[in-house]
C-alpha positions in Angstrom: 13.0 8.3 34.4 12.3 4.7 35.6 11.7 2.3 32.8 8.5 1.2 34.3 6.8 4.6 34.2 4.9 6.3 31.4 6.5 9.6 30.5 3.8 10.8 28.1 1.1 9.9 25.7 1.8 8.1 22.4 0.0 7.3 19.2 0.7 3.8 17.8 1.0 3.9 14.0 0.8 0.6 12.1 1.3 -0.1 8.4 0.6 -3.5 6.8 2.6 -3.3 3.7 3.1 -5.7 0.7 6.3 -7.2 2.1 6.6 -5.9 5.6 4.8 -4.6 8.7 5.9 -1.5 10.5 4.9 -0.1 13.9 5.9 3.2 15.3 5.3 5.2 18.5 4.8 8.9 18.0 4.5 11.5 20.8 1.0 12.8 20.6 1.9 16.4 21.3 5.0 16.7 19.0 4.5 14.1 16.3 8.1 12.9 17.1 8.8 9.3 16.4 10.3 7.7 19.5 10.4 4.0 18.6 10.1 1.9 15.4 9.9 -1.8 14.6 9.7 -3.5 11.2 9.3 -7.2 10.3 9.3 -8.9 6.9 6.0 -10.9 6.5 7.3 -13.5 4.1 3.6 -14.0 3.5 3.3 -14.8 -0.2 1.7 -18.2 -0.9 1.1 -20.2 -4.0 -2.5 -20.3 -5.3 -4.4 -22.9 -7.3 -6.4 -20.2 -9.1 -3.7 -19.6 -11.7 -0.2 -18.2 -12.3 -1.4 -14.6 -12.2 -2.9 -14.9 -8.7 -1.1 -13.1 -5.9 -2.1 -14.2 -2.4 -0.7 -13.8 1.1 -1.2 -15.7 4.3 -3.1 -13.4 6.6 -1.8 -15.3 9.6 1.8 -14.5 8.8 1.0 -10.8 8.4 -0.6 -10.8 11.9 2.4 -12.8 13.3 4.7 -10.1 11.9 2.4 -7.4 13.4 2.5 -9.1 16.9 6.3 -9.3 16.7 6.6 -5.6 15.9 4.3 -4.5 18.8 5.9 -6.9 21.3 9.3 -5.4 20.5 8.2 -1.9 21.4 8.8 -0.7 24.9 5.9 -2.0 27.0 6.0 0.9 29.4 5.3 3.2 26.4 2.7 0.9 25.0 0.9 1.4 28.3 0.8 5.1 27.4 -0.8 4.7 24.0 -3.9 6.8 23.7 -4.8 6.1 20.0 -4.0 3.5 17.4 -3.9 4.2 13.7 -3.7 1.5 11.0 -2.9 1.8 7.3 -2.1 -0.8 4.7 -1.9 -2.0 1.2 -5.0 -0.8 -0.7 -7.4 -2.6 -3.1 -6.9 -6.2 -1.8 -9.5 -8.3 0.0 -9.6 -10.9 2.8 -12.7 -12.8 4.0 -13.7 -14.1 7.4 -16.8 -15.1 9.4 -18.4 -12.1 11.0 -17.7 -12.1 14.8 -15.4 -15.1 14.5 -12.3 -13.9 12.8 -9.8 -14.5 15.6 -8.9 -16.0 18.9 -7.5 -13.8 21.7 -4.6 -15.6 23.4 -2.3 -15.0 26.4 1.3 -16.1 25.8 3.5 -15.3 28.7 2.8 -11.6 29.4 1.6 -10.9 25.9 -2.1 -10.7 25.1 -2.7 -10.9 21.3 -5.1 -12.1 18.7 -4.5 -14.8 16.0 -6.7 -15.3 12.9 -9.1 -18.3 12.6 -11.1 -19.3 9.6 -9.7 -16.4 7.6 -9.1 -16.6 3.8 -5.8 -15.7 2.1 -5.4 -12.0 1.4 -5.9 -11.5 -2.4 -3.6 -8.6 -2.9 -3.5 -5.5 -5.2 -1.0 -7.4 -7.3 -3.5 -10.1 -8.2 -3.9 -10.6 -11.9 -6.6 -13.2 -12.2 -9.2 -10.7 -13.6 -8.4 -10.4 -17.3 -9.3 -7.5 -19.5 -12.1 -9.6 -21.0 -13.4 -10.5 -17.6 -13.4 -6.9 -16.5 -15.2 -5.8 -19.6 -18.0 -8.3 -18.7 -18.7 -6.6 -15.4 -21.3 -3.9 -15.0 -20.1 -0.3 -15.3 -19.6 1.4 -11.9 -21.2 4.6 -10.8 -17.8 6.0 -9.8 -15.1 8.2 -11.2 -12.6 5.4 -10.6 -12.0 2.6 -13.1 -12.1 -1.0 -12.3 -9.0 -3.2 -12.3 -7.8 -6.6 -11.4 -6.7 -6.8 -7.7 -9.6 -4.6 -6.6 -11.8 -6.1 -3.8 -15.1 -6.0 -5.7 -13.7 -7.4 -9.0 -12.1 -10.2 -7.0 -15.5 -11.1 -5.5 -17.0 -11.1 -9.0 -14.3 -13.5 -10.1 -15.0 -15.9 -7.3 -18.8 -15.7 -8.1 -18.1 -16.8 -11.6 -15.3 -19.3 -11.2 -15.4 -20.6 -7.6 -18.7 -19.6 -5.9 -18.3 -22.2 -3.2 -15.2 -20.3 -2.0 -17.4 -17.5 -0.7 -20.0 -19.6 1.0 -18.3 -19.8 4.5 -17.6 -16.1 4.7 -19.9 -13.3 5.9 -17.4 -10.4 6.3 -14.7 -8.9 4.1 -12.3 -6.0 4.1 -8.7 -5.0 3.3 -6.1 -6.5 5.6 -6.0 -3.3 7.6 -9.8 -3.4 8.0 -9.5 -6.9 9.3 -6.9 -5.9 11.9 -9.0 -2.9 13.1 -12.1 -5.1 13.3 -10.3 -7.7 15.4 -8.7 -5.1 17.7 -12.1 -3.6 18.3 -13.9 -6.9 18.7 -16.5 -5.8 16.3 -19.1 -8.0 14.7 -18.6 -6.5 11.2 -15.9 -4.2 9.7 -16.1 -0.5 9.3 -14.2 0.9 6.3 -12.9 4.3 5.4 -13.8 6.2 2.2 -10.2 5.7 1.1 -10.3 1.9 1.3 -13.9 1.7 -0.1 -12.8 3.7 -3.2 -9.9 1.4 -3.7 -12.3 -1.6 -4.0 -14.3 -0.2 -6.9 -18.1 0.4 -7.2 -18.0 3.2 -4.7 -19.2 6.7 -5.4 -17.0 9.2 -3.5 -19.4 12.1 -4.1 -22.4 10.3 -2.5 -20.1 8.3 -0.1 -22.0 5.1 -0.8 -21.6 1.8 -2.5 -23.2 1.1 -5.9 -25.5 -1.3 -4.1 -28.3 -1.4 -6.8 -25.8 -2.0 -9.6 -24.1 -4.7 -7.6 -27.3 -6.4 -6.4 -28.6 -6.6 -10.0 -25.4 -8.4 -11.0 -25.8 -11.0 -8.2 -23.0 -9.5 -6.0 -23.2 -10.5 -2.3 -23.8 -6.9 -1.0 -23.8 -8.2 2.6 -20.0 -8.5 2.3 -19.7 -4.7 1.8 -18.5 -2.9 5.0 -20.2 0.2 6.4 -18.2 3.2 5.2 -17.3 6.2 7.4 -15.2 9.3 6.9 -11.4 8.8 6.6 -9.7 10.0 9.8 -12.6 9.0 12.1 -12.6 6.5 15.0 -13.7 3.0 14.2 -14.0 1.8 17.8 -12.0 0.9 20.9 -9.7 -1.9 21.7 -11.6 -4.9 22.8 -8.9 -6.0 25.2 -5.4 -5.1 26.4 -3.0 -5.8 23.6 0.7 -6.2 24.3 0.4 -3.6 27.0 -1.9 -1.2 25.1 -4.8 -0.6 27.4 -8.3 -1.8 26.7 -10.7 0.8 25.4 -8.0 2.7 23.5 -9.6 4.5 20.5 -8.7 2.9 17.1 -8.9 4.9 13.9 -10.7 3.5 10.9 -8.1 1.9 8.6 -6.7 4.1 5.9 -4.9 3.7 2.6 -1.1 3.5 2.6 -0.8 6.0 -0.3 -2.8 8.7 1.5 -0.9 8.2 4.8 2.5 8.3 3.0 1.5 11.6 1.4 0.2 13.0 4.7 3.5 12.3 6.4 5.5 13.8 3.5 3.6 16.9 2.4 5.0 19.8 4.3 3.4 22.4 2.1 0.4 22.4 -0.1 2.7 23.0 -3.1 4.6 19.8 -2.5 4.2 16.7 -4.6 5.1 13.3 -3.1 7.1 10.7 -5.0 7.0 7.3 -3.2 8.9 4.3 -4.6 8.5 1.2 -2.5 7.2 -2.1 -3.8 5.1 -0.1 -6.3 5.5 3.6 -7.1 3.3 6.7 -6.8 3.6 10.3 -7.7 0.9 12.4 -6.1 -0.2 16.0 -5.3 -3.1 17.5 -3.5 -5.9 19.1 -5.5 -7.7 22.3 -4.4 -10.8 21.9 -2.2 -13.0 23.0 -5.1 -11.9 20.1 -7.4 -14.4 17.5 -8.3 -13.5 14.3 -10.2 -15.2 13.5 -13.5 -18.6 11.7 -13.4 -17.4 8.6 -15.0 -14.0 6.7 -15.2 -11.6 6.9 -18.1 -9.9 3.4 -18.1 -7.2 4.6 -20.4 -6.1 7.5 -18.2 -2.9 6.9 -16.2 -4.0 9.5 -13.6 -6.4 8.7 -10.8 -8.1 10.9 -8.2 -8.0 9.2 -4.8 -10.1 10.5 -1.9 -7.9 12.2 0.7 -9.4 14.0 3.7 -12.3 16.5 4.3 -13.7 15.9 0.8 -10.4 16.7 -1.0 -8.7 14.5 -3.5 -5.1 13.5 -4.5 -4.1 13.4 -8.2 -2.1 10.1 -8.2 0.0 8.4 -10.9 -0.1 4.9 -9.3 2.3 2.6 -11.0 2.4 -1.1 -10.5 6.1 -1.1 -11.2 8.6 0.2 -8.6 10.9 -1.6 -6.3 9.3 -4.9 -7.3 10.9 -4.5 -10.7 14.4 -4.2 -9.2 13.6 -7.2 -6.9 12.7 -9.2 -10.0 15.9 -8.1 -11.7 18.0 -9.2 -8.7 16.1 -12.4 -8.5 16.8 -13.1 -12.2 20.5 -12.5 -11.7 20.5 -14.8 -8.6 18.8 -17.6 -10.6 21.2 -17.2 -13.5 24.2 -17.4 -11.2 22.8 -20.4 -9.4 22.3 -22.2 -12.7 26.0 -21.5 -13.4 26.8 -23.4 -10.3 27.6 -20.5 -8.0 25.9 -19.1 -5.0 25.6 -15.4 -4.1 22.8 -14.0 -2.0 20.3 -11.4 -3.2 21.6 -8.7 -0.9 25.2 -8.9 -2.3 23.9 -8.9 -5.9 21.7 -5.8 -5.2 24.6 -3.9 -3.6 27.0 -4.8 -6.4 24.4 -3.9 -9.1 23.9 -0.4 -7.6 27.6 0.1 -7.3 28.1 -0.9 -10.9 25.4 1.6 -12.0 27.0 4.4 -9.8 30.2 3.8 -11.8 28.2 4.0 -15.1 27.0 7.6 -15.1 24.9 7.4 -18.3 23.7 4.9 -20.8 22.0 4.8 -24.2 20.3 1.5 -23.3 16.5 1.9 -23.0 14.4 -0.2 -20.7 10.7 0.0 -20.3 10.3 -1.7 -16.9 6.5 -2.3 -17.0 6.8 -6.0 -16.4 3.7 -6.0 -14.2 1.7 -3.9 -16.7 -0.2 -0.9 -15.6 -3.9 -0.6 -14.6 -4.5 1.8 -17.5 -2.5 -0.4 -19.9 -2.4 -4.0 -18.6 -1.1 -5.4 -21.8 1.8 -3.0 -22.1 4.6 -5.1 -20.7 8.4 -4.5 -20.4 10.9 -4.2 -23.2 14.5 -3.2 -23.9 15.8 -1.4 -27.0 18.9 0.3 -28.3 20.9 -2.7 -27.2 24.5 -2.8 -28.4 27.7 -4.7 -27.6 28.8 -1.7 -25.6 25.9 -1.3 -23.2 25.1 -4.8 -21.9 27.2 -4.6 -18.7 25.7 -4.8 -15.2 26.1 -1.1 -14.8 24.4 -0.1 -18.0 21.5 -2.5 -17.2 20.9 -1.3 -13.7 21.2 2.3 -14.6 18.7 1.9 -17.5 16.3 0.0 -15.3 16.3 2.7 -12.6 15.9 5.4 -15.2 13.0 3.4 -16.8 11.1 3.2 -13.5 11.3 7.0 -13.1 10.5 7.7 -16.8 7.5 5.4 -16.6 6.1 7.5 -13.7 6.7 10.7 -15.6 4.9 9.4 -18.6 1.9 9.0 -16.3 2.2 12.4 -14.7 4.5 14.7 -16.6 6.5 17.4 -14.8 4.7 20.1 -16.9 1.3 19.0 -15.3 2.9 19.4 -11.9 4.2 22.8 -12.6 0.8 23.9 -14.1 -0.8 22.7 -10.9 1.4 24.9 -8.7 3.8 22.2 -7.5 7.1 23.7 -6.4 8.9 20.8 -4.8 9.2 17.0 -4.9 9.3 15.1 -1.6 11.0 11.8 -2.1 10.1 8.8 0.1 9.8 5.0 0.1 12.2 2.2 0.9 13.3 1.5 -2.7 14.1 5.2 -3.3 15.8 5.8 0.1 18.3 2.9 -0.3 19.1 3.4 -4.0 21.4 6.2 -4.9 21.0 5.4 -8.6 17.2 5.9 -8.4 17.8 9.2 -6.6 20.1 10.4 -9.4 17.6 9.5 -12.0 14.8 11.3 -10.1 16.9 14.4 -9.8 17.8 14.4 -13.5 14.1 13.9 -14.5 12.4 16.6 -12.5 12.8 20.3 -13.2 11.9 20.9 -9.5 13.9 20.6 -6.2 13.8 17.1 -4.8 14.0 16.8 -1.0 14.7 13.6 1.0 15.7 13.0 4.6 12.4 12.9 6.6 11.5 9.7 8.4 8.3 9.4 6.3 6.2 6.4 5.7 2.6 5.2 6.1 3.0 4.1 9.7 4.3 7.5 10.6 1.6 9.2 8.5 -1.3 7.3 10.1 0.0 8.1 13.6 0.2 11.8 12.6 -3.4 11.7 11.3 -4.7 10.3 14.5 -2.6 12.8 16.5 -3.5 15.9 14.4 -7.1 15.3 13.6 -8.6 13.8 16.8 -6.9 15.8 19.5 
């Protein structure tokens, strides 16, 4: 086949993650991944709103996205028939409606770049304290409020920095922003999945709690119009890196749901994903309905999935980010001792040390980022002795603690009672860490399966291929 010809039709899947952007090309008829590109965003920025703030530069995220798409074969991009976009849930970015980007031609590439766009306030943001959250009106929703949620972040700005919101007339998750720019739309369209992740959204009625929000002075004009997850948001406004103009673009979806979709081979599978954070999820039967009101102390959430169904999800804030913090701590200690070893080497040696240390009586609770249901329950270590403070003991105990924390949120007994027969393991942190895999296999009384090329980018492409053929 000549490299300038299109051999078939492709779905372009994109995931805008917490630390990286990934783009894949999937054959529309077979769901086979033919090409894949990943770029680190390096988008974290400092914030003047406090030490607990977690913000990212939206421009750097879009730069990484453009790099990923430009690196895919252009002759295949010309054969793209649909685009699916997923990304990190809960967070919020603001822009001016109809004016969120400029379309540029650089060489042979046609792309968009953000203009007058706020930083992305991410799901990891901690500016909304427990006291602040308790001062907010109760939502008409089965999902609890938490810091890092889009609506709670808006409330925080209304109270502490109202002038910040003045220039902006549109808002969405980072994936909603990208879809809006690709489609050249005046205002964003949001999926039920992303709307539920913001708070103040009733998934039974499929509508925002507008009356509750309006009475509290919330700028309801910032709320996007919500459509069914898996539907089409619009068409590409322009040719984009070779992708033809007028290509259908799916409404942006949640990364958790897309990851589960790509992993779940059978309805009796549960999906364990350990990346920056960690999730353990399984699909509930179609007849399931969530409770009328939220239980803030419950570690289990019910996320909207597809066709009115829900996922039971133990969504932990502590996953690969805990290991990254541990490695960063070791790097800093070594630097303070006058030595210089890069993070990658420290990570590799830490894992090897733990592989040589098959068990440990050291106990580490790794919840250094708290949990949404228990934000004040931070990390700790116990049963420390002179015999278990080696690098191998520490790394082994830390990996075990990450797994055990998830199981405390969703015990294996609950999985078995719900008919789960197998665990599908996925996520970058899990796939590259043999110690984590060992601890997972010790903890679950069910078969654990790895090996599929599964992630949110693949999942969102599969959704667009399967559901809109």
